[in-house]
N, C-alpha and C positions, 0 to 999 in steps of 0.2 A: 393232413387232412383239414380243410376249411370247415369252421364252425358254421352254424346256421346263421349267425348274425354276421360272420365274415362275407358268407356269400350274398346276403341280402344287402350288405353295404357295398359290394361290388357292382350288384345291378342298380342301386341308386347312383353310384359313381357314373355308370352307362347312361342312365337317363339325364343325369345331370350335363353330361356332355353333348347329349343330343339336344337338349332344350337351349344350351348356349351356343351351339353350332346353327341350330336351324331358328332361333329366335322364336319358339313356338313350343307350347305345352301338349299340344295335340299331335297325336301318333297314327300313322296308317301303316299297317300291317304288322305280323311280327317279326318280320325282317329287319326292321327299322332298328331295334334294339337286340334282335335275336331272340329265337322262340324261348330260351331257357329264361332270359331277364326278363321278357315279357310275361311269361306265366309266374314266375317268382312275383313280380311286382303286382300283377293281378291279385294272386293268393294273398299277399300281405295287405292290399289295400292302397298301394302307393299308385295304381292305375285303375281306371274305371272304365269299362266299356261304354260306348256311345251307339254305334250300330256294329254289324258284322264287320271286322277288320279295322275297326276304328276305335281309339282309346285316348283318354285325357288323364292327367297327372292329378292326384289327389293325395290325400292323407287318410291313414287307417281311422276308422270310426266315423267317416264321412258318408258311408252307403247311405243311400237315402235322403240325404242332405242336398236339397235343390241349390245351394250356394255354388258348389264346384261346378254344376252344369252352366248356370247362369253367368258365371265367370268367364267360361271357356265357348260359351254357344256361338257368338260372332267369329270369332277365331277358327272353330270349327267349319261354319258354313264356308268361310273363305278359303279355308285349306282344301276341303271336300270338293268345292265348285272348281278351284284350279286344277285340283287332280284329274278330275272328270273332264273338264271342257278346254282346259289351257286358259287364255285370257277371252274366250269368246263366250262370254255370259255376263249377265247384269242382273241384279236385282230389278224389283218393279219401280216404276215411276214413283208409286205411293210410299214404298220404302224408302226409297232415295230422299224424298222429301221430309220424311222422318227424321233422317240422319242430319241433313241440312239443318233442320230446325233444333238440333239437339235432343231429341227423343229417341234414346237407345233401347227401349223396352223390348223383351223378348216376345215376339209374336207367337200365336198358337200354331201359325202356319207362315212359312216364309216361302216366297215364290221366288225361283230361279228362271231366268228367261236365257234360253239358249238355243242356237240353230241345230244343235245334235241332240238336244233332250229328248227323253223317252217318255215326256207326258207321264210320269210315276209320282206316285204319293208315297214319301219313306217315312215310316214311324221313327221319331226321334224318342227322347228320355221325357218322362213324366207327361205324356200326352201331346207333346208338340211333333209337329209334322213338318217336312220338307217337300214342296211340290217343284218337280221342274217342268217346265212347258217349252213345247217348240214355239219359237216367237222371233219375230224380227227384234235385233238388238238397237239399241239408241245409236244417233249418229257418231255421238262421241262418247267414250267409255270413260268415267274418271274414277282413279283410284282413291277410293276413300282412306284417309291418312290412319286413323286409329286402329283399324282391323285388317286392313289391304282387301276391302270389299270393293267390288265393281258396280258403280252407281251411274245414272244418268247424270248429265250437269243438270244445275237447278233450273234454267230455261226451258230445257226440254222435258225436264220431268214436270214442270208446271203446265207446259202446253198437253202432255200427254196423259196425266193423271185423269181419273174419272171425274166427271162434274159433281158427283157425289161426295168426293174427298172435302171440297169446301165447306160441306156442311157436316160431316161426320167427324172430321178432324180440323175444325176450324183454326184453332190455335197453331198446328203445326202450317197450315197452307198459309196464314197470315204472316206468321213468321218469315217463312221464304218470301210472300210479296214484300214485306218490309225491307228484307235484306237486299233484294235487287238494286243493283248500282247502276244499271244501264238498260237501254231498250233494244240495243242493237241486234243481240244474238235472240231474242225473242221474235224480233221482226225478220230477221234473217232466216230462221227456222220454219217460220209461219209462210212466208212468201216462196222459200224453195220448195216447200212440201204442198203448197196451196191449202194449208190450213187456216182459211179466214175465220172460220166459226171459233176455232181454239183460241186465236188470236182476240177475237171479240169478247171472249170470255176472261181472259186475262186482262183486257182493259177496263170491263165491269168490274172485275175484283179490284184493280188499282183505285179505281174510282170510289169505290166501296169504303175502302181504307184511308181515303184522302191523300193519295199519291196521285193526284191530277197531273202533275207535270210530266211524270213517266208515261202516264196513260195518253197525254196528247201526244207525246213523241212518237209513239207507237201507231197511234191513228193517222198522223201526218205522214210518217214514213210508209206505211202501208198504203195510203191513199196515191202517193207518190209512184209507188209500185202496180197502181192498178187495181187496188182492193177497197171497197167501200165498205168499212166495218159497222155492224150494228151491234153494239156493245151490250151484253146483258150480265146481270150481277149475278154469279153464282152461289154466294154467300146467303144464307137464310136473312129474308127481308127483317126490317125493323131490328137488326143486332147492331149493339153499340160497340164501335172500335175505339182504340186507344187514340185519346186526342193529341198527343204528342210522345214521340217516341225518345227514349233516354240516349240510348246508344243504339248503333247500327249492328252491333254484334248479334247474330242470331240467338246465342244465348240470353243476352241481355234482353232482347225483344220477347222471348218465349217467356222469361219471368215476368216482364211486366205484363203480358197479355195474361197470364195464368193468375196474377195478381188480382188484377182488374175483374176476371171472372168470379174468383174465388171470394174477394170482399163482398160482392153482391149477394152471394150465397149467404155467408155468415150475417150480413146486416139482416137479413129478412128472419133470421133465429135469434137476433140479439135481445137479451131482455134490458129494460130500461134501467137506468142507474144514475145516481146522482153523485157526483165527485165532490166532497169535501174532506179532503185529507189531513188526519192528525198525524205528523211526523214522528212523534214518539210512540205513539199506538202501532204505527206500521212496522217501525224498527224493533218494538217489543214483540210483535207478532212474528217477524224473521226469528228472531232469537229463540222463540218459544217452539217454532217448528225446525229448528235446525237438525236436530237428532233424528227425528223421524224421516226427515226429507234425505239427508245423507243417505241413512241406510236403504230406503227405497230406490233412490237415484242410482246409487252404487250398485245394489243387488240387480236392478233392470239390466245393467252392464255385465253381470256375471261374476261381479266381486262378491266374495263371502266376508261379510262384515257384523258385527257384533255391537250392540249399544255399549258394551265395555270399552271395546276398542276405539268407538268413536268419542267417547268420553275421555280415554286416555290422551286422544289427540287434542282436544280442546283444551284440555287441562294442562298440558305441556309436558305430560309423563312420558309421551312418545318420543324415543331418542335413538335416532339411528346411527349416532356416532359411537355409543357405548354399549347399546344393547343389540346383539347380533339378531335377537328374532324380530326387531323394528328393522334393521337394514336389509335382512333377507326378505322381509313380507312384502310381497306384491300388493296385498290388501292393506295393509299398513300405510304404504306409500299412497296408495290411492285415496284412502282415508284423510291422511294429513293434505294432500293436494285439495280435495273436496274442501276441507276446512278452510284451508287459505283461500280458494276461489269464493266461497262462500262470503267470506268477509271482504273480499273485493267486490262482489255485487252488493253487499250491505253499503258500502261507502258509496258505490254508484245510485242506488236507490235513493240514499240520503241527499246527494247532490241533486238529483231529479227534483225531489221534493222542495230543497230549498230554493232552487231557481225556478219554482212552480211551472214545471213543464218540461219541454223539450226532451222528451224519455227518449225518442229515437236517435237525437244527436248525441246524447250522453251515452248511449248503450254502444253505438257505432264507435265512439271515441275510446271506450273502456273495455270493449269486449276482448281485444287481444291480451289485455291484462289478466282478464279472468281466466282465459285459456293458458296463459303462462303459469298463473299460479296452482292450476290442476295439475301440472307434470313438473314444477319446480322440486319437488322433494326428489323426483326421479333423477333430475340433474345433479341434485346435491351427493345422490347415491351413486353417481356415475354410471347410471343405467342407460341414459341417453345423452347425448350432447347438447349444450345450450342452443347450437346453431339450428337443431331440429325446431325449436320453438320460434323461430323468427320466420315470418311471413306465412304463406299457404303451403299446401303439401305439395311435393313435386313428382308425385306418382299417381297412378289411377287405383282407386279403391272401389270395394265392392261391399254391398251390406248383404248380411247373412240372412239367406232365405229371400230375398226379394228380387223381383224381376225389374226393379228400378236400378239403373247404372247411375250412379253420380257422375256430375261433369268432368270431363277430362281436365288436367291440370291447367292447361293452356288457356282454358273457359273462365277459371275462377276468378280472374281479377275483375273482369267486365262484369261477371255476374254478382259478385260481393259489392261492387260499387253500385250497381241497380239496386240490389237488396237493401243498402243502407239508405240511398235515396227514398225510395219507398216507405221504409221505414219511419223515415223523418217526415215524409209528407202526410202519413196516415193519420187521422184524426181520432177515428173510432178506437177506443180502448181495446175492445175484445178482438177487434180485427188486427191491431199490432200485435196482440198476445199470442193468437192462434197462428197467424202468417207469419209471423217472427220466428215460432218455432217450427213450423212446417218448412218454410223455404232454406232456415238453416240447414236442417238434416237433408233437404232435397239437394242442395249445392254441395253439402260436404266437404267443406273447405279445408279440414286438417286430417292429419292421418288417424287421430285418435282424439277422443274427448267431444265428438261433436252431439252426441246424445244429451251428454249433462250440461254442455254450453246451451243447447237448445231450451231445455228446461230452465235454465237461468234467465234466458231471454223472456220467455213466456212470462214468468214470475215477475221479474223485474217490470214488465208493463202491467201486469195485474195489480199488483201492490200499489202502485203510483197511480192507478185509476180507482182506488179504493176498494179493491178485492183483497180477500185474505191469500197467504202464500197457499199455493195449491199444490199437493202431493199427488204423484202417479203411483199408486200402491204396485208394488211387485205382483201382486195377486191378480192384477188386471193387465199384465204386460202384454200377453196375447192379443187382447182386445186393442190396446194402444197401437201396438206395431201393425195390426191388420188394419186399423184406420187410416195410418200413415201411409201404408201399401195402396190403399184404395184411392187415396187423394194424389199420390206419386203416377199410378198408373192410368186411372181414369180420369184424373182432374176434379173428382168429386170430393170437396172437403167438408161437406155435411156431416158424416160418420165421425170424424176427427172433431169437429167443433160441437158436435152434440156429446162426444164423449167427454171432453174438456167441460162443458157446460154441466155435466153431471156430477163433476167432481170440485167445481168452484164452490167455495164455502160462502158465507155471508160474508158483508161488507166489514173491514176492520172495525 
């Protein structure tokens, strides 16, 4: 007779085969795995219920943790909608624009449009809801690539989104307007359906953001088709828009728009400072803060380290080759990596100060080295291959407990290029420090080490601006993560900026 563990292992094997065959971790009905396997996996915590008859894969101990739900949310929406409506459904125009702009945040309510919908509200997990409404579908349904969701084309979504969207979701709307390559689809849709008022709104929006060439083409083509447009700007009046877009990638555009909005928020809070940096004092300040910084930064990431371990690492007594306790210790490897990365950051800071500026340039040039040093001990211990430290991540990642979904792997190169450009161009020390930290974790370019690297960026900018090395205490982790979440989800950087200001010590 099979043991309890053997039976559980068999159920996990069935789950694994199902996931690989269907390329999905969302399961509909107990018949998909079999009632026995489904109940066994539910009882052991390897499945969690979503709604009646729908389940998602999980791990024991994650009950009540929102991370699993946010990870599978859009997969569930796509699978559920396909199951109920076939291909005869779409998300709203507004949600479609959110995806085109790179905004994948889980909404409190998602709207599914379908000709056979029942106009029902379905309660999902953690207070989220799904509303299906009987509604006309867009002329063209586009299959969103990451999750397989049905959405509007960008042009049709811009035409049919509510006018209020341009005010309440300005960054998303502008990102999409900036991403438009051609005027023909807007014109064709507007003329075919007699939507001159909607076309006039698009023309007004394009003029507002400085894309007058595209606006003029729409005006000209609509006039040839017998329409006399009266453009109206749907954006809030007197709003500043980006003077020049760095890249036409929607992810790049979004980051630039967010940076410009947030830097204005920070500057309003920025205390006056006089930069007169003494190199030796800065480096001495870094050295004096190393042990405390290492303890708190690693603890924030969930490592269990002690001052004794940190000192053994610094003194060279840590020996993964001859001491089994060190070679086997995840915490010791992390501590050693942090020490090596800290020394690399120290050299970068020294270089910035010796060259009298260009902090953004040097950080952009050296950041890859910092990240490599964080994980070099794991390479030496043969835990990860060296190739894993080359370039950016190749897979999607999720942040524990966050509604924010970091950029998909294909978007990272453009996003990081824009990030480095903005960092280099930024003249305000505190803006560089705070937005350097925030946008690095927002993009999340690596599989691991993003938080530690972001705090290195922040501090490299601070100390080269005559501020002391600033430590985020483990005791304030919840506040720290909460303010980052507010910035990621709501676009409000003020709580995070105020949090960092409260920790910044005196000038060096």
